[in-house]
N, C-alpha and C positions, 0 to 999 in steps of 0.2 A: 773300107773302113766304117764301122759303125759309130754313129754319133749318138751319145746319150746325153738326154737332157740333165743338166746338173741340178742337184738338190738345193734350192736356194734357202730352205728352211735351215740347213746346217749353218749357212754362213749370215742368218739373219742378225746376230749381234753386230757383227762388223758392218752390215749394210745400214743398220738404224744409226750405228755411230758415225758412220760417213755421213749420212743425210742430215743429221742433227749437228754435225760440226759446220757442214756448209750452211745450214740455216742460221746457226750461230754467227758463222763469219760474215754473211749478209746483213743481219741484224746490226752487227757492230759496225760494219760499213756504213749502214743508212742513218745509225742514231749517234755514232761516234761514242763519247764518254757520257752522254746525258742519262743512259738507262744501263748502267753497270751492274745495278741490283737486279735487273730483268736478266741479264746474260748470265749472271751467277745462276740465277733460278734454272734459267734453261739448261745450263750444264750439269747443274746436280740432276736435273730431270732427264736428261739424255743418259747419263750414268745408272740412274734407277732403271730405266726403261730397258737397257742393256742387261742390268742384274736380273730383271724380273724374267725377261726372255731366257737367260742362262739357267736360272733356277727351274723354270717351267720345262726346259728341255732336257734336264738331267737325266742322265743314264742313256740317251740316245748315242750311238756310235756309227760310224760311217766315214767314208771318203766322198769327196766330190769335186768338180772343176777339173776332170780328167786326172783325178787322185793328187792334185796339187795341195787340197786342202784336207785336213782331218779333224775329225771330232771324235774325241775319246775322253777317257776318264781324266787323263792329265791335263787337256785343255779346259774341261769344265772347272775342275778346281782352280787352277791357275787363273782363268780369266774372272771367275767369282771374286777370288783374291784381289785382282787388280781393280776391280770396279769399287769394291769397299773400301780399299786403301785410298784410291783416289778421290772417293767422295769426302773422306776423313781429311784428306790434305787441302782440298778446296775450302772446306769448312773452317779448318784451322787458320787457314792463310788470311781470310777476309780482313779481319782487323789490322793485321799486320800490314797489308798493302795499302788499305785505306789511309791510315795516318801518315804513310810515306808517299801518297800520292802515285802509288803505282799499281794501283786497282783499276786496270784497263782490261777492255774486253780482248785484246789481242792475248793476255794471259790465258784466257779460257779456251779461245780458240786453238792456242798451241798445246794446251793440257788435253782438249778433245782428240785432236790429230795424233799426238804422243799415244792416247790411250789407244786409238784405232791401231798404230804401229805395233803396239804390244800385243793385242789380240791377234792381229795377223801373224806376228812371230809365234806366239803360242800354237796355233793351228796349222803352221808351215809343214808341208810333207814334199817340198820341193825346194831346191837351192834359191832359185829365183825368188819364190814366195817369202821365204826366210830372209833374203837381203833386202827385198822390198820392206818389210815390216820393220827390220832393223834400221834401215836409212831414213824412214819417213818418222822413226822414233827419235833418232840422233839428230837430225835436222831441227826438229822441234826443241829438243833441249838445248841445242847451241844458241839458239835464238831466245830461249828462256833466261838462260845465264845472262846475256848481254841486253835484257831488257831495261836495266838501270843504266841508261846511257851516260847519266851524269857522274857514274862512279867509275874512277881509273881503275880500281881493283878489281870491279865485275868485268870490265871490258877486257882487261888483261887476261881473266880467268876464262871467259869466252873464247879468246883469240888461241889460248894453249889447248882449250878442249876441242876447239873445232880443227885445229893443224894436227894435233895427235890423233883425233879421231878420224880424220881422212886418211891419215897413213895406216891407221889399225883396219879401216875398212877396206882398204887397198890390199893389204895383207890377205885379210879374209876372202875376198874377191879371188885373188891370185891363186890361193890353195884350192878353191871351189874350182876354178879354169883348169888347174891340173887334173884335179880328179875327174871332171867332164871329159878331158883330154884321154885320159886312159879307161875309163867305164863306158864312155859313149852315152852316159845319161846324167840328167840333173835331180831324178826322182830318188829320195831318200832309200826306199825298199830296193829299186833297181841297184843302186850303188852297193848295196849291203849284199846283193846277191852276187854282184860281179866281183866284189872284193873276197867273199867266200869261196866261188868258184876257181879264183885264179890266185896264185902264189908268185908268179913270176915277176909282179911289176910291186912287190912290196916296198923295195927301196925307194921308188919314185913317189909311191903313195905316202910314205913316211916322211919324204920332203914335203910333200903338200900339208900333211898333217901338222907339220911345224907352222906353217902360215895360219891355219884355221886355229889352232891353239893360241897363236898370238893375238887373233882377233878376238877369241872367248875372253882371254886374259884381261885384254883392255876393257871390255865391256863390264868385266865383273870388278876391274881395279886391283887385279892379283899383281904381287910381285913377280917379275920386275917390269911389269907393264901398269904401274900405279902412280906414277910421277903427277898425272893430272888431277887426281883424286883432292888430294888435300888443299890445292889451289882453288878448285872449282867449289869444294864446299865451303871454303873458307870466303871466297871473292863472291859467291853470288849471294843475293839477298835470301834470307833464311827460308823465305816460303819456297824460293825455287830450289834451294838446297834439299828441303824436304822431299819436292817432288822428285828430284833426281835420286835421292837416296832409298826410297822404298818401294814403289812398285816396278821400276826398271830392273831392279835385281830379279825379280820374280820371273820376268821377261826373259832376262841372261840366263836363268836355270833352264827355262824352256829351250832357248838357243843350244845350251850344252847338252841337254838330254836329246834333241832332235838331231843334232850333228854326230855326237860321238856314240851315242847308244842306239838310236834307230838307224842311222846310216853307217858309221864306222866301228861298230861292235867287234868286228874280226881283226880289227888293228888294235885291239885293247893292249896287247904287249908293247905296242909303240907309244900310245898315249898316256898309258899308266904312269910310266916313269915321268914323264913331262908334268902332269898333273901333281904326282907327289913332290917334284921339286918346287912347283908353284905354290902348293898348299904349305910346305913346310917353311919357306922364305916367307910366304905371307903372314903365316903365325908369329915367327920371330921377329920380323921387322915391324909388323904392325904393332904387336904389344910393346916392344921395346922403346919404339920412337914416340908411342903414345904418352909414355911416361913423362917425355920433356915439354908437352904442350901444356900452354896457359890459356890458349883460346879453345873453348870448348868444341866448337865446330871442327876444329883441326883434329882436335882430341877423339871425337867421334868418326872423322875421316880416316885416321889410323885404326881405330876400333873396327870400322868397316873392313879394311884390308885384312886383319886378323879374323873377323868373322867368315869372310870369303874364304881363308885358308881351312877353317873348319868346314865349311860347306862343301867344299871339294874333296874333303876326305872321304865321305860317304859314295862320291860318284867313283873315286879311284879304286875303292874297294872292288867294284865291278860286280856287285851281287844286288839283286831285288831288294833285299833289306838294306843296303848301303844307298840305293838311290831314294827309297823312301824316307829314309833318315835324313838325306840332304834335302829333300821336298819339305820335310817338317821342319828343319832347320831355317830353310829358305823363308816359309810363311811366318816362323816365329821372329825371325831377324826383322822382317818388313814391319810386324806389329811392334817390336821394342823400338825401332827407328822413328816409327810414326808416333810412339808416345814421347820419346826423347827430345825430338824437334816440336813435338807439340808444345811441351813444356816451356821451351826456349821462346817459342812464337807467342804464348800467353804471358810469358813475363816481359817481352819487349813493348816498348811505348816510344812515341815520338822521340827522336833524338837519343834513343837508349835501346841498343841491340841485343844486350843479355848475352853476349856471345864469348865472355871471358867467365873462366871458372870463377873468379873472385867476385863476379857480378851475384854469385848465388850464396854469398855470405849472409848467415843469419835468416834464410828464407823460412826455416822451421818454426821461427818466432813471430813473423808477420803473416805467414800463409802456410799453416801447419799442413792443409791438406794437400798443396801442391807440392810441397817438400816431402810428403809421404809418397806420392804418386812418382816422384824422380827418385826416392830411394828404391822402390820397388823395381822401377826400370833399369837402375844401375845394378842393383843386385842380380837381377835376370841376365844382363848382358855379362856380368862377371861369372855367371854359370853356378850360382849359390842355390841350394834346395830351399823351398820347394817350388820355385818359379820355372817358368818354361824354358828359360836359357839354360837351366842345367839338364832337364831331360833331352832337350836338343843337341847339345854336346856329348851328353851320355850316350845317345843313339849313334852319332858319327864314330866316337871313340870305339864302341862295341863293333861296329862294321869293319873298322880296319883290323881290330884286334883278331876277329873271326876270319878275316882274310890274311892272317899271319904277318901283319905289319906292325909288329911291336914297337919297332924305333919311332914310327910315326905317330903312334898312339902315346909314347911316352913324351915326345916332343910336345904334343898338344896338351897334355896335362899339365907340364911344367909352364907352358906359356899361358895356361888358363890361371895359374897361381900368380905369375908375374903381372898379367892383365888385370888382375883383383885390385892391385895397387891403385891405378889412376881411376877406377871407378869409384873406390872407396874414399878416393881423395875429394871428388864432389861431394859425397854424403858427409865427410868430415867438416867441409866447409859449412854446408847448409844448417848442420846441427851444433856445430861446436865453435864456430867463429862468429865474431859480433858483425852486424850488419853495417855497411859503410854507408848506406842510403836507403831511402824509402822504398820497397817493391809495391808497385802498383798492378800486379797480376790480378787479372779478372776471370775467375772461374765460375761465377753463376750463370752465364749464358749457355746456349747450345754446344759451343766448342768446349766450355769446360765439362759440361756433362758428359759429352762424347768422348773426350780425352780421359774421364774416369772410367767409363766403360772399357776403353781401349786398354788402359792399365790393369784394370781388375781383371779382363781377358787374359793378361800374361800369368797372373796369379793361377786363374782358373785352370788355364793349359798346363800349367806346373803340377796342379794337384791332381786334375783328370785329364793326362794326355791321351788316353787310350782312343778316344773318339776320333780327333784329328790324325792320329797316327794309323788308325786302322783305314781311314780315307786314304792316306798317302800309302798305305802297303796294298790296298786293293788296285790301285792305278797302275802298279806295276807287278801285280801277280799274275 
C-alpha cells in the first residue's frame, strides 16, 4: 500500500478556523467576560483570514486525506459565501446581544466551531467526513439556541431542536450504514460506481435512501420535517435565529449535492419523487401557514419552509442547469434572510424585540431608509422583479419546466402569488399604518452601512444576475 502525503494546503481554511477557534476558546476561558470586544475582533479576524485563504486559492482543485476531502468549484463558492454571511451575522448581532447581556465569549466560540463544521461539510467526499461536519455544526447550534438560559421559550426551543435533531441524525446515519453494508465503501465516488455497476440491490438502496432524505429534509426544514423550525426561529434570541437561518442553509445545500448528486445520482429515479413531494408540500404549507402569522420571526420561518421548496425544485430537475439554479437560489436566499433579520436586529432595543409585524407600523415615517431596505427585501422574497428573488425563482421554475415537470412549476407559480400576500402585509404596515411607538433604530453605524450594502446587493443581483449565475453554472459544468 502506497502512502501519499496529504496536501495540507487544500485544507488550510479548516485548519486555520480550527486553530483560531481554539485560540478564542482559551482566550474566553482565561479572560471571562472582561474582554468580549476582543473576542469579537478575533472572531471577525478568523473569518477574514479564512476568506483571504479561500480567495487566494480560487480555482485550485483536487482531493486529499485519502480522497475524503475535496476542493472544487462548489466548495470554493460556498465556503466564501459562508464566511461572508457569518461575518455579517456577527456584526449585526453585537448591539442586540450587548443590551440583553448575552454578549458572551461563548457565542463567538460556538459561531467559529459551527463555521468549521460548515466548511467540513462543504468539502466532504466521504460519509464520515460529511457526518463529522454535520454533527459539529448541529451541536453548536443546539447550544446557541439555549444560551439565553433565563428564557423559558428559548430553553423549550433548544430541547425540541436537540431531540428532533438527534432523531434526524440517527436516521441519516442509519441510511449511510445500510449503503455501506451494500457497497462496502463510505467514499462517495466508490458508492456511485458500485450503485452504477449493480442493479440487484436497488430495493435495499431505495430503503436506505428514505432515511438519508429524512436527514436532509430535517436539516433544510422541509415538510414534513419542518416542525422544529418555527419554534426555534421564534424561541431563540434573534441574533441566534439569524445565525441558524442563513449560513447553515448553504451547508445543507452542499450536503444535498454531495449525497444525492455526487454519491447517489444513479438512484435519481428513486430520490426524485421524494424531493418532488417535499418541494410541493413545503411550498404549499410554508406559504399558506405564513399568512396566519403575526410574529415576523415565525412568518419568516414558514417563509423559509416555502423557499426550501423552491430550492429543491432545481435539484429534483436532475440537470446541471437545475443544480446551478438551486445554488443561485441558496445564495440569494441567504442574502435576503441576512438582510431581513438584520433589520429586525437594528430595530430591537432593550425590552423591545421588534418581532411582531405590528412593531413595524409607521416605520417609513420615522426611519425611511430602513423601511426602504425592508421593502426591497420583502419584494425580493416575494419574487417581484427586478430583484434577485425573482430571478432565483425564475431559474428553478425554468429548470423543472425543461424537465417536463409542468405540474410542479404550476404549483410554484401559484404559491408565489399566495406568498406575496404576507410579504406585502409587512410593507403595508410600514407605509400605510400609523406608528404605535417611537422606533429607535440606529442605521448610522457600521452595521447599518453593511446592511445597506447587503440589501442593495439583492437589488444588483436582480438587475445583473449573470455574474453569479455564470459562477454557479461553471461549478456544475
